[in-house]
C-alpha positions in Angstrom: 19.0 -18.2 8.1 15.9 -19.5 9.8 14.9 -23.0 9.1 12.0 -23.7 6.8 8.6 -24.4 8.4 5.3 -25.5 7.2 2.4 -23.1 6.5 0.2 -24.1 9.5 1.1 -24.7 13.2 -1.4 -27.5 13.2 1.3 -30.1 11.9 0.8 -32.5 14.9 2.6 -35.5 13.4 5.8 -33.3 13.0 5.4 -31.8 16.4 4.9 -35.2 18.3 7.6 -37.0 16.3 7.8 -40.7 15.6 6.4 -42.0 18.8 5.2 -45.4 17.4 8.6 -46.2 16.0 10.2 -45.2 19.3 7.9 -47.4 21.2 8.8 -50.4 19.1 12.4 -50.1 20.0 12.9 -49.2 23.5 16.7 -49.5 23.1 16.6 -46.0 21.4 16.1 -44.6 25.0 19.9 -44.8 25.5 20.8 -43.6 22.0 20.4 -40.3 20.1 16.8 -39.6 19.6 15.9 -38.1 16.3 12.8 -35.8 16.8 11.2 -34.0 13.8 9.8 -30.9 15.5 8.4 -27.7 13.9 9.9 -24.7 15.8 7.0 -22.4 16.5 7.2 -18.8 15.3 8.4 -16.0 17.6 5.5 -14.1 19.2 5.2 -11.4 21.6 2.0 -9.9 23.2 1.5 -6.9 25.2 -1.2 -4.2 25.9 -1.4 -0.6 25.0 -4.1 0.7 27.2 -7.1 -1.5 26.2 -5.6 -2.5 23.0 -3.9 -6.0 22.6 -0.9 -6.0 20.5 0.7 -9.1 18.8 4.0 -9.0 17.2 5.0 -11.9 14.9 8.4 -12.5 13.6 7.7 -13.3 9.9 11.4 -14.3 9.5 15.0 -13.0 9.6 17.6 -12.8 7.1 21.4 -12.5 7.5 23.1 -10.2 5.0 26.9 -9.5 4.3 28.8 -6.4 4.2 26.8 -3.9 6.3 28.3 -0.8 4.7 26.8 -1.9 1.3 23.3 -1.3 2.9 23.9 1.2 5.8 26.2 4.1 5.7 26.7 3.8 1.9 28.1 7.3 2.0 30.7 6.2 4.7 33.8 4.1 4.6 33.7 0.4 5.4 36.0 1.2 8.3 33.7 3.8 9.7 30.7 1.6 9.6 32.7 -1.3 11.0 33.8 0.8 13.9 30.4 1.7 14.9 29.3 -1.9 14.8 32.3 -3.0 16.8 31.6 -0.4 19.4 28.1 -1.8 19.8 29.4 -5.4 20.2 28.1 -6.4 16.7 30.0 -8.3 14.0 31.5 -6.1 11.2 31.1 -8.4 8.3 27.4 -9.1 8.3 24.0 -8.1 9.9 20.7 -9.6 10.5 17.5 -8.1 9.3 14.2 -9.2 11.0 10.6 -8.6 9.8 7.8 -8.0 12.3 4.2 -7.6 11.1 2.0 -6.4 14.0 -1.6 -7.1 14.9 -3.7 -4.8 17.2 -6.9 -6.0 18.6 -9.0 -3.0 19.7 -11.9 -5.1 20.9 -14.0 -3.9 17.9 -11.6 -4.5 15.1 -8.5 -6.8 14.4 -6.1 -4.6 12.6 -3.0 -6.0 10.9 -0.1 -3.7 10.0 1.9 -5.1 7.1 2.0 -8.9 6.0 5.5 -10.1 5.7 6.7 -12.0 2.8 3.9 -14.7 2.4 4.5 -17.8 0.2 7.5 -16.2 -1.5 9.4 -16.3 1.6 8.7 -19.7 3.0 11.5 -21.6 1.2 13.8 -19.4 3.1 12.2 -19.8 6.4 10.1 -16.6 6.3 6.4 -16.0 5.5 5.4 -17.2 9.1 2.9 -14.5 9.9 -0.3 -16.5 9.5 1.4 -19.4 11.4 2.2 -17.1 14.1 -1.2 -15.5 14.3 -2.8 -18.9 14.6 -0.5 -19.9 17.4 -1.8 -16.7 19.2 -5.4 -17.6 18.5 -6.1 -15.5 15.4 -7.0 -16.8 12.0 -6.9 -14.8 8.7 -10.7 -14.5 8.7 -10.5 -12.7 11.9 -8.7 -9.7 10.4 -11.0 -6.8 9.7 -8.5 -4.2 8.5 -5.1 -4.5 6.9 -2.9 -1.5 6.9 0.0 -1.2 4.7 2.7 1.3 5.9 4.3 1.2 2.4 4.3 -1.2 -0.5 7.8 -2.8 -0.5 7.9 -6.5 -1.1 8.5 -7.6 2.5 5.3 -5.7 3.6 2.8 -6.8 0.8 3.9 -10.3 0.1 1.5 -12.0 2.4 -1.5 -10.2 1.0 -2.3 -13.1 -1.3 -2.3 -17.0 -0.7 -2.6 -19.0 -4.0 -3.8 -16.1 -5.9 -6.6 -15.2 -3.5 -6.8 -12.7 -0.7 -5.2 -14.1 2.4 -7.5 -12.0 4.6 -10.9 -12.6 3.2 -13.0 -10.4 5.6 -10.6 -7.5 5.5 -10.7 -4.1 4.2 -7.4 -2.1 3.5 -5.8 1.1 4.3 -3.1 2.4 2.0 -1.4 5.7 1.5 -2.6 7.4 -1.6 0.7 8.8 -2.6 2.4 5.4 -2.1 -0.2 3.5 -4.2 -0.1 6.1 -7.0 3.7 5.8 -7.3 3.8 2.1 -7.4 1.0 1.6 -9.8 2.2 4.1 -12.3 3.4 2.6 -15.6 6.2 5.2 -15.4 8.0 2.7 -13.1 8.5 0.3 -16.1 12.1 0.3 -17.3 13.3 1.8 -13.9 14.9 0.2 -10.9 11.3 0.4 -9.3 9.8 -1.9 -12.0 10.2 -5.0 -9.8 8.3 -3.3 -7.0 5.7 -2.1 -9.5 5.0 -5.6 -10.6 4.7 -6.8 -7.0 2.2 -4.1 -6.3 0.1 -5.0 -9.5 0.1 -8.7 -8.4 -0.6 -8.3 -4.7 -2.3 -4.8 -4.0 -4.0 -3.6 -7.1 -6.5 -6.6 -7.2 -7.7 -5.4 -3.8 -8.3 -1.8 -4.9 -12.1 -1.9 -4.5 -11.6 -2.7 -0.8 -8.9 -0.1 -0.2 -9.3 3.2 1.7 -6.8 5.6 0.4 -5.4 7.9 3.1 -2.9 10.8 3.7 -1.3 12.4 6.7 -3.5 12.6 9.9 -6.1 10.1 8.9 -7.8 7.9 11.5 -7.7 4.3 10.8 -10.0 3.6 13.8 -10.4 5.8 16.9 -7.0 5.9 18.7 -4.9 4.9 15.6 -3.8 7.9 13.3 -1.5 8.0 10.2 1.5 10.2 10.1 3.5 11.0 6.8 7.0 9.8 7.1 8.2 10.0 3.5 11.7 9.1 2.2 12.2 5.4 2.6 9.5 5.1 -0.1 7.5 8.0 -1.6 4.4 7.6 0.5 5.8 5.8 3.5 3.4 6.2 6.5 3.8 5.6 10.3 1.0 5.3 12.9 0.3 6.7 16.2 -1.6 4.3 18.6 -3.2 5.5 21.8 -5.5 3.9 24.2 -6.4 4.6 27.9 -3.5 6.9 28.4 -0.8 4.7 26.7 0.8 5.3 23.5 3.0 3.5 20.9 4.3 4.6 17.5 4.5 2.1 14.7 7.6 3.5 12.8 7.6 0.9 10.1 10.9 1.4 8.0 11.8 4.8 9.3 14.8 3.1 10.8 16.1 -0.1 9.5 18.8 -1.0 11.9 18.8 -0.4 15.7 22.4 0.8 15.6 23.3 1.9 12.1 20.0 3.8 11.4 19.4 5.2 15.0 22.9 6.2 16.1 23.7 7.6 12.8 20.5 8.9 11.3 22.3 11.0 8.6 23.9 7.9 7.1 22.5 6.9 3.7 20.6 3.6 3.5 20.5 1.6 0.2 16.9 0.9 0.4 15.8 4.5 1.2 14.4 5.8 -2.2 14.9 9.4 -1.4 17.9 9.3 0.9 17.9 12.9 2.0 14.2 12.9 2.8 14.6 9.6 4.7 17.3 11.0 6.9 15.3 14.1 7.6 12.4 12.0 8.5 14.4 9.7 10.8 15.5 12.8 12.8 12.1 14.2 12.9 10.4 11.0 14.1 13.0 9.9 16.5 13.3 13.4 18.0 9.6 13.2 18.7 9.9 9.7 20.1 12.9 10.6 22.3 11.3 13.9 23.6 8.0 12.4 24.3 9.6 9.3 25.8 7.1 7.3 23.8 7.6 3.6 22.9 8.0 2.7 19.2 7.7 -0.5 17.2 10.1 -0.7 14.3 9.5 -3.4 11.6 13.2 -4.2 11.4 14.1 -3.6 15.0 15.4 -6.7 17.0 12.4 -8.9 17.9 10.0 -8.2 19.5 10.8 -4.8 17.8 9.6 -2.5 20.5 11.6 0.0 22.4 12.4 3.6 23.1 15.0 6.0 21.7 17.3 8.0 24.0 18.7 11.1 22.5 22.6 11.1 22.0 25.0 13.6 20.5 24.9 12.1 17.2 21.6 10.2 17.1 19.7 7.9 19.3 20.3 4.8 21.5 17.7 2.0 21.2 16.4 0.9 24.5 14.4 -2.3 24.3 11.0 -2.4 26.3 10.9 -4.6 29.4 7.8 -4.5 31.7 6.6 -0.9 31.0 3.3 -2.1 29.4 2.8 -5.0 32.1 1.9 -2.6 35.1 
């Protein structure tokens, strides 16, 4: 579990430490020095053509018993064997959360918002803090795109009951929004998500542009339907100056268990058969086109390539491909 951190990166007293007390007692120089430091959020910046991309690690969460989430239609031994073959522990896994900001020069576009206030007690909700460390403030964001409306993607929309990104308009899949705002969700396993959308997304409805497959967010960024994980889950194709990146959101939620075995069922996929079909379709495209993808739950900085294998795909993290 990540340590908790304050909402802002501007906590100078915490970062500097107790210098005055140290100066008063120079004998501490030869003893253990207690320093109260705020660990900065993990950030990663790179360019896609003329677009500046910033990935922020909103947080990470260890979870036990991998086969209770991934490969739920497989035995614990089968799931454990695949993890072991990939040098991973068999008794738990770590899930990261990586909202992404794209600065096109004309717009500052944020894709998903992390946990927000609800995650800070557990060390998450670090998006705005990370943006500030990279030179962006909430007021700089002109468009917020929501790939889908699960809690770890919409939790940062509001701060103290007010829109966190005061100058932004919003882009949301019509099918996704209609599902989660429908009162038919009451009394079903989706009721918690329904309440979260009513609290965080519906108040912004007047500023939302509702889209479907093949819609342009701005020039160079286009939506692609990728249903299954949620009813209206969307991914986005990003192209600039001959470079390309696909934001795959939650199409694959683990770099081994989801990619090497795309057929395996995942607990959080709402339509498991559709989600598996979408995984294969999307990552066949990624592998065939040899295009980079950014997955919300991939190992930070969440960017890499998919190499086709006999039963699925191998995740290959990016290195310097976008630097030259």
